[in-house]
N, C-alpha and C positions, 0 to 999 in steps of 0.2 A: 719818404720819397718811394713813388710807385715805380715797381720794376714792369717793364715789358717784356714778356716774353717773344721770343721771335722762332718760330722752326723753319728749317731748312726745306724748300719746296723741291721736291722731285719728282720725277715723270711716276703715274699711278703703277705702271708693271715694276717698275723698281721697287718701289714701297712693298708692294703687295710681294714680289721675291723675298727683300729682305725682312719682313714682318713674318713672312712663314718658315725662314731659317729659324728664327730666333723661338718662335712656337716650335718649329720639330727640333729644336735644343732642349726645349724647356720639357716637352710630353717624352722625350727619348732619356731625359736626366729620372723623370719620375720611375722608366723601369728600373733602372739600377738602384735607387733610393728606397722605392718602395717592394720590401721584402716579399708581402706577398705576391705580387705579380711575377718577381722574379723567379720565385719558387715553383709557382704555377706553369712558367713558362717552359721548365725544365723537367719538373716532374707529371705533369698530367699527362705529356704524351707519353711517357714513360708508362705508367698505369694502365693506358689505353693498351699499348702493346705487350704488355705482358698478360693483362686481362685475356685479349682473346687468341693470343697465340699460345698461351700457355694454359688458360684454362678452358676454351671453348675450339681449340683445333680439333679435337678428337671428334668431336659432335658437330661440326658443320662441314657440309659439302658444298665445294665451291663448283663444280663442275670443270676444273680447270687439271690439265696436268702437271701445273706448277706445284712446288710445295705451298704451304698454307700461309706460310710466312711471308715468301715472294709475293704471294696472289695479295696479301693482307696489307703491305707497306704503302702502297699508291692509296688505298682507301683511306688508312689511317694519316697521311699526310695530309691528304684533304680536309677528312674532318678536323685535324688539329688548325690547319689554316682557315678554315671557317668558321669554328668556336671563336679561333684566336681573334678574329677581326672584330667579332661583338665588343670587345675592349675597346674600338672607338665609340660607341653608343653609351657605354657604360661612362665614358671618359667626359663626351661631350654634355650628358644630360647632368652630371656633376658640377661641371664649370657652369651651366647654367642655374643649377638649383641652389650653389651655392655663392651666386653672386660675383665668383669670380671674373665672368663675360661683362657686366656691368662695370667693372674696375677698369678692365679692357677698354672698352667705349670712351671712357675718359681720356685716352691716349689717339693721338695723332696716328693711331695704326690700322692695316688693313683689316675690313672686317669680316672677310674670310679667313685670314691666319692662323684662326685658332683650329678650324676645320682640318686647312692643311696639316698643320702639327700633328695633329691626333691621327690623321690617315697614315702620314709617311712614318711616322715611330712605329704603327702598328705593322708596317712591312720589316722593320727591325725587327721587332720582335717576335715575327712569324720566320723569319728566316731563322733567327735561333730556334725557336721549338721544331723547327722541321730538321735543321742541321744534328740537335740532339737524338732527335727521334731516328734518323738514319744511323748516328753513330750505334744508338741501342741496337736497332735492327741488328746490323754488323755482328753482336756480340752473341745474339740470340739465335742465330744463322740464316739472316738475309744475306743473299749474293747477288746484286745487281748483275746485268750485262752492258750498262751503258757506256759509251763511250763518251769522249769529251765534248763533242757537239750536242750529244743527247741530255749530261748534264749542266750546258749552256743553255739548252730550251727548257731543263726544267725549271733553273733559276727565271728565266724570263717569264715563265708561266707563273711561278708562286708570286712575283711580284703583282703579276696582271690579276692573281687570281685574289689577293690581299687587298689591293684597290679597291676592284670592283666591290669585294665582301662588305670591306670599311666603309665606304661612300653609300652602301647600302644601310649599314648600320648607323653610320651619323645621320640618317632620315629617321629611325625610331628611336634615337638618344634625343632628338629635338621634341618630337610629337609626344613621347612619354611622359607622364604627370607626376613620374616618381623612378628611383631607382630599382625597386622592385619592379613594378611595370617595364624597364628596360630589358631586365633580365627574362621575363616571362617574355615578353615580345620576342628576344631574340633566338632564345628556346625553341619557339611555336614555327620560326619561320627555317632554323638550320636543322633544327632536330629532324622533323619528317624529309628533307632535303638529302641527308647524309646517310640517315641507314635505311630509308629508300630508295637506294641506289645500287649500282655493284660494287658498291666499296666492300663490301663483305662476303657475298655470294652474287653469281649471275643474277640477271632478272629473269631469265629463264626458267629458273627454279622458284620462284615466287609464285604466289596465288595468283590466278589469272587476272583478278581485277586492278591487283597492284602491280601487275607486270606491264602493262602498256604505261602505265605513269612512271614507273622506274626507268624505263627505256627509253622515254622520250624528254626527259627532265636535266636539266644543265649538269648538276654532279655526276650523273653518270659518265657523260662525254669528257667532263675534266677527268673524273678517276681513270677512266680508258685510256685517255692521252697519258696521263702519267703512268701508267701500268706500263703499256708500248714503251717509254721511253726509259724507265726502270730496267726492263728486262730485253730490253735489246731487240724489241717487237717491231713488226712494219709499223708505220702510222695508218691507220684507214681514215674514214671520214670523220670521227670523232674529234681528231685535232683541229679541222675548222670550224664545228659545229660548236666546241667549245670556246674557241676564239670569238665566235661572235657572240656567242652567249655574253660570255665578259665583257666585252668590248662594250656591247648593248647595255648592260647594266651599268657600267662607267657612264657611258653617253646620255643615261636619262637619270641616274642616282645624282651624280655632280651637281647639273643645275637645280635640280629639285630639293637637295639638301641646302644649296646655296640660297635659293629664295625662301626656304622655311624657316631656316638662320636669320636670313637678314628680318625677317616679317618679324620673327619673334622677337630679337634684338633690338627693335625700332622702337617697340612698344613701349 
């Protein structure tokens, strides 16, 4: 006797939301069950903090009156969030190359739910990393002057930063031909942006040919905004420049990633 399967018909936007929630749960569960990811979430930011604050603090001149630990924290948080967001690229590439997306295509699910799941789970992972880093900073002498409103803005900025870099990373995960290629592309994009910025020293102290780039690239404005909020300093133009950069990256990256993913999975 033949059995006919019947699927409940729902509006597309409802399907997209429910399917994305399932994929968010799947990706978030991987954070807990994958020991390597969990250890990296906790220990990588602490390692960078100890390296720069304990090893290099006496050799680096920031040009700031703040202690180097206080100056450093904003840059380390942004660097941790930027590198942490590249996990989306690895996860997307892994799903594509292992054939998991092909299995999902056999189900009546929204095509972009996979991307949404990886991007949103990266927000959870980055929030944990940032919290661990700040707690470790307190232990070694970090003393912020942020009030409740500043902390609220920092949380919002952290979410916005993660979403922008995760959607950008999703593009890298789709176009890369191998997991190794994803790691190399992510490093090439994130490394120069984070280190050639105001994360560790003021751009005024850099070589003249690098100073122009460091002063006008998005990470510098993002770091300066984080630093002002953490230390309770007045916000300058960096906050709205950083916001424009992050929103602009999301506005461009989301449709591009969606188009590339749909194009690749429909072949």
